[in-house]
C-alpha positions, 0 to 999 in steps of 0.5 A: 439781622437787627433790633432796636437796641443798636445791636446788629448781627450778620453772617457770611457763609452757610448756616442758620444762626438767626434761629438763636438770635433775638433782642434778648439773646443779643443783649446777653451776648454783649454782656458775656462779651463784656465779661459779666458772669451769666448768673448776674445777667438775669438781674441786669436784663430782668430775666428769670433763671429759667429764661436765662438757662433757656437762652444759654442752651439755645446759644450753646446748641448753635455753637455761639457761646462756649463754657469759660471758667464758671461762665460762658463767652461768645465764640464769634467777633463782637465790637462795642460802639467805640470800637465800631467807630474806630474800625469804620474810620480805618476801613473808610481810609483803605476803601478810598485807596481802593477807589483811587486805584480803580479810578487810575485804571478806569480807562482799562475797565471801560475798555473791558466793558466795551468788549461786552455785548452789554455795552450796546445797552448803555453807558459803563457808569450805568452798569458799573454799580453791579459790574464793579461794585458787586462783581469786582469789589464785593464778590470778586475780592471776597472769593480771592481773599477766601482762596488766598486765606492769609487774611481770611481763613476758611469759615469755622464749623458751627453745627446746629440742630437744623444745620449740622454742616454749617460753616460761616463767619458771624459778627455782631456790632453795637452801632448803626445797621449800615455799619455792618456794611452798606452794600451787599449781594443776594443771589437766588439759584435758578433752575438752569445750570450756573444761572442766578438772579443777583441783586446788589445794593443797600439792604436798608434805606434810612433805617427801613428795609429796601422794599423794592429789592425784597419785592423783586425776589418775591416776584422772581420766586412767583415767576420761576414756574412760568419761565422756561429759560433765563431769557424769559425770566429776565423779560418777565422781571424786566431786568438785564440778562448778562450773557455767559460770554460777557460774564466770563470775559468780565470775570477774567478781565477784572483779576488784575484789578482785584490783585492790586487791591489784594496788594494794598491789603497786604501793605496795610496788613500790619496796621489792620492786625494792630487794629484788631489786637486793640479790640476786646474780642481779640483776647478770646475769639478763636476765629475772631480775626477772620470774622473781623476781617470779613466785616472790615472788607465789607466796610472798606469796599462800601467806602470805595463804592461811595467814593466812586459814586461821588466821583461820578464813575458809578451811578447809584440806581434810584432804588439803591440796588441793581439786579441781573440774571447772571451766568456764573463762569465755571 
């Protein structure tokens, strides 16, 4: 979620924090992050006492702030513009290491691709954006980090009136929207067991929402009632269906490559933790490192994808996203 002020917030997990996030509440959160007392924020943002109290109560209801002394402070990770620049540079260096590791073993990934029935439909470079970018660098790596828990402990509980069981990471930055992480996956659960519509790519293009990506999800919702199988839905939408045998083989086959990236993270852990310790949020955010690292990982793997696109190992789709009907292995 974003606004024109240069403050951007995003979640990873299950919850509904955006109900409490507005342009004004983001500005207030940044003031609280900076240590400004809540009773001084009204004059700075030209808000009445009642308006300030209403926003604070909303943020408290969503567990996004907590009392601290005679004021409040955020309960999640926030970075200002100068910090964002440092973090992005650091993550981009790590992302390029990831890309070079994958390039050195690209023949193994291509050999794995050639075992899939999907290989009959086109070249590896044309499918690597979703198979490597999404399933390996994004989702595969993220799930492994969550299982490992060393760098990314479980998402904290953040109950709210409309989501009492919410668990999610949340972070807000001052900067450009792409600095939240350039690429990401959306998935729509389908009515057939373990089947999903997945899209992967850029959420925004030159500051505008990726309209074609959003339109695909809208079309899929409209067509779900008419489709009687994953195959028929893929035909109606004009997108590829990745067979269960293919998704299972690919998911298992990329484990060694994910493990190599995890080892790089472990080798760089001291540097990453030192970077975090230099950030203002590290002094108060109870779950800050996990949220910082979840964001950091999005920056690093996005940089890896950009490098693989530059080296022609991955073809960037014309509309800056790829899609598939995907069967998630058990």
